[in-house]
N, C-alpha and C positions, 0 to 999 in steps of 0.2 A: 166606371173611369178606369185604366188599364196604369199599371206603372211607370210607361214612359212620359205618359201625358201630365202627370201629377208633378213627375221630376221638373218638366219643361214648365210649367208653368210657378212651382219654386224658383226657379233661375231666374223667370223671367221679375217673380217678388222680391227678390234680392236685391238685384240689378237694379229695379227703380228708387224713386225720388223719394215717391211717396208711400207711408208703413202705415193703414189705419189699423184699427181694430176688428171693423170689416169691412171687406171688401166686394164689391161685388162685381165678378170679371167676367161678363155676357152668360152664360148657363152656370156659372161657379160664385158657389159666396164661402169664401176664405177667411176665414176667422184667426187673428192672432194674438195667442194667449199673452205673450210679453209685453203687450200692451196692455192685458187687463187682470194676470197675476201678477199682485205685488208681492215678490219674493222675498221684501223685506220682512212680512207682516203674513205673508202664505195666507192672502185671502181674493177672492176673486173682484175687482171693483170694477164697475161699470154694468150691474146685472142687468138695470134695465132700462140701459141703454142698448143693448145685447138683445134683448127679449123685443126692445124697440122697431130696431134691426129687422131680426128677422121674421114677425108681425109683418111689417110693410111689406118687403122685398123676395120672402122666399114662395116660390109658387115649384116647387117641385123638383129644385134645380139640385144637384150633390155639393156636396159642404165640406170644405179641407178644415181642418183642425191643426192650426202649425204650432206645435210643442217643442220647440227648440234650444232651447234659452234658459234649460232646467226647471220651468214650469212645473209646480208635483199637481198635475190635475186632480187627482183623488183628496191629498190632504187641503189643498184649496177649497173643495167644494164644487168646483168645475165640473165634476162627473156627475155630481148628482142633481146642477142646476142646469146639465144639458141632457137629462134623461127629464126634468121636468118639459121643459120648450120641445122636446120629443114627442110626450104625452102632450099636450095642451096645443100644438099646431101641429100634430099630426108629421111627425116627421118620423120616414122611415131609417131606424136605424143602422140598415147597409147601405145608403145611401150618406153616409158620413166617412171618411178616412181620415185616421190620427196622424201628422210624421211627427216624430217623435226620436229621440235617439235609443240604442240598445238596452237591454234589459230593463225598458218604460214599462210597468204594469199597466195593463185600462180596467177599470173595473169590469169583473166578466157579468154584469146587467147590463153592458152596454156593451152589444153585440155590431159594432164598429168595425171597418180596415184598419189597418195601420201599415206603412210605410215606415220603415225604421231608416234613418240617413246617419250617418257617422257623426264623431263627437269632432268637429271641427277643428274646435278650441283645443283641443285635447292634442289632437294629430299634428298640428301647426308647431309645437316643440322643436319639431324635427328641424324645420325649418328655421327659429327664430334662435334656437341656444346658440352663442359664442362658444369658441374654444378657450376651455377651462385650463389653467394650471394650477396643479391640485397639488395642495401643502395643507394637511391637517394638523400642526404640528403646533401653532395657539388657537385651535378650534375649541369652541367653549362642546359641553356635553350636549344640548340639544339648541335650537333655532327656528324660529317660525315669525311669519309677518303679515302683519293682517293690516286692509285698506279700509274697506267699507264696515263700519261698525253694525254689530249687531250683538244681543245680550249674550247667547249660545260664546262665540269668539270672544265676548270682555271675561265670561266667566273661566272658559279654560286659562288665557293669558292667566288669569289673577290667582288660581290652581297653583298653574304651571309655576308662577315666580316664587309664590309662598314655597315650593319644593325646592327648585331649583334655584334661587335669586344671584348665587353667586358663579354661575355654571349654565347661564343662557343667554342666548342673545335673539332680541326680542326689537322690529319695527312695529309701530302702531301708528296708523297716519293721523288719526282722527281725533279732535279735542273733543269731549264731553261736554257740552253744554243745553239746557232745558231748552234753547231754539233750535237745536239740533234738525235738519230737513228728517234725518232717518229716525229721531224720536219724537216722533208725533205726539203722542201718550208719554212723555220720559216723566216729567211735573207729578203725576198719578203713580208713578212708580219711585220717584228720587228716594223717598224715605225706608224703601224695603232692603236697598241695597247701600245702605252708609260704607261699610266698610269698605265695599269693593270701589266706591267713588273718591274715599280718602285714600286709598292705596291708586288706585289712575292718576287722584291730580298729583301726588309728591312721588311717584316711581320716577326715575329718569332711567328714558327707555335711549338708545343706543340712537346716535348719528342718523339720517335716513340714507342707504344707498341707494335704495330705488326710487324711481320718480313717480312718485304716487299723484302729482298733480296732471301728470300728463292723460291717466283718465284710460289710457289704455293696456288690454288684458298683455297687449304684445312688451310692452317695456319689463316686466318680470318677470320674462324669458332675456329678452335683448342684454339684462344688464344682472343677468343668476350669479354671472361670473364673478360678481363685486363682492356674494355674501356667500359664495359655497364652501369659501374656506374657514368661515367664521365658527361650522358645527358640528357637529359628529353626526345627528340624527333632525333629521326634519321633522318637525311637527306640522302638516299638512293641514291646514286650518280650510275647507272645501265651501265653497258659496252658500249648502244649504245645507245646515246640520240636519233637517231631517227629508232627506231623498238620497237614496243608495245609488243614485243610479247615471247622474252627472256628471261626472267630471271631467274638471278645468284644467289649464294650465300650472293649474298649484299642486296636481298630481303628475302632473305629464313631464315636467323638468324635473325632477326627481328618475323616474324612471327612465327618460332619454340621458340622463346626465351620473349615474350610478351614486346615486344618493338615498341611504336608508332611509324612510320614514314609518311614522306614525299617521293614523289617516284617521282624523276626527271629521263624520258625515254622516249620514243617515243608518240605520243599521246594518247591518248587513252589506256593508259596501265592500269593505277587504271581497267577500265571496264572491262581488260580481267581479272584482277586478281580476282575479283567481279564475273565473269563468272568460273572461279575455283570454285570459293565457298566459298571466305574468304571475310573480312570486310575491309570496308576502312574506311577515319574518316571523312565522307562528314558531318555529323551532327556538329563538332567540328571546322574541319579548311576547311577554304574554299577549294576545290579541282578543281574548276573550271581552275586551272591552266591544267588540264590533258589532255582538250580540245584545248589547244594552239596551235596554225598551226606548228610553228617551237621553235628549243631550245630557242633562246634567248628570244623571248615572254615569254615561258613556265618559266623560271627562272624569269624574272620581276613580273611574277604575284605569283610563288610560294614563295618569297622573302617578296610579300604585305601579303597575306596570314599569315603567320608567324607571322609578323609583328602588324597584326591584334591580333592575339592572344595573343603576349608577354603584347600588351597594354591593353588588355582585364582586367577589373577589378574586373572577375571572372573567373582571370586563372586559381590559384589555383586547383580548381573546376573542369575547364575544365581537365585540366590534369588526373587529377582522373580519368574524363570520358572515358580520350584516354587510360588510361593502362586498365581500365574494357574492354573494345574494343577488345584490341591488346591479356589480357588473353583469350578471348574470339577464337583468331586465333590461342593461342596454341593448344587448343583442335583440331582447325578445320586442322589443318596444320599435326598434329598424323594422324588424319582421314586419310587427302590427302595421306601420304606417305603408311599408311599401306592399 
């Protein structure tokens, strides 16, 4: 199957009213990983359903696996599951095409085809960002906004607040309760986080300036001018703390607007941004946190890197250098978009 054919199928699929986990389209089977991989818990759901559909419908068709919304196909176990399906149902690997984002690494044992598509949400920052009247005269040292709850995000917010309680800006949209839909197993872990939960319950977060209830990523771009001046350095808390290739509007709005940032994402995420042509801030901020093996360690190292800058006798000049680098990224983002 040639690239143009797959692109035509993808255009049809994204414009259709019905999006299923498994789509039987004439001589093609399209599997949408957004439906079957839970990004909150990084697991593949409905494996028996997928197997049943393949067992019933597979008769030598081409298979398209769509993973364009940050799904981690290796960590979630999808690659291993698909290899097992191929062996069980005699599906040749070379009849399978993965549709993924740039920098997405595929298991080497899966000799599949790959079609790389643009980071659509990432690129959209250029369309949705408003004009920002910049004035940092009243800005806090750091700032971060957190929507959907995950444990790594709460961990980072907790550690940052301990370090910069009086010089940070934070919006956290969700209230943590035992019946929270995002925390189906929360009751089994609550006793392990008594200190963090007590902090969260008593923390007075700033009034919200982003419309979290809209549930649309566009709003974090369209309303970014309301928070841009409230802090000097943004702590970008990306969608997935285990994936290093999926960049969203959270990172893009910093690049497109000239806001310096540190990036809490998967290991070597900053290196991937550099491969895409952007500058990071390694000459001012210790970015060794990017190499940390796991999110807990990454949070500790990131907080220490920010603390080193915060306590520097040359902090004002260093922040000016951060903004010089950030302004270079604005130019690079426009080039990337075009």
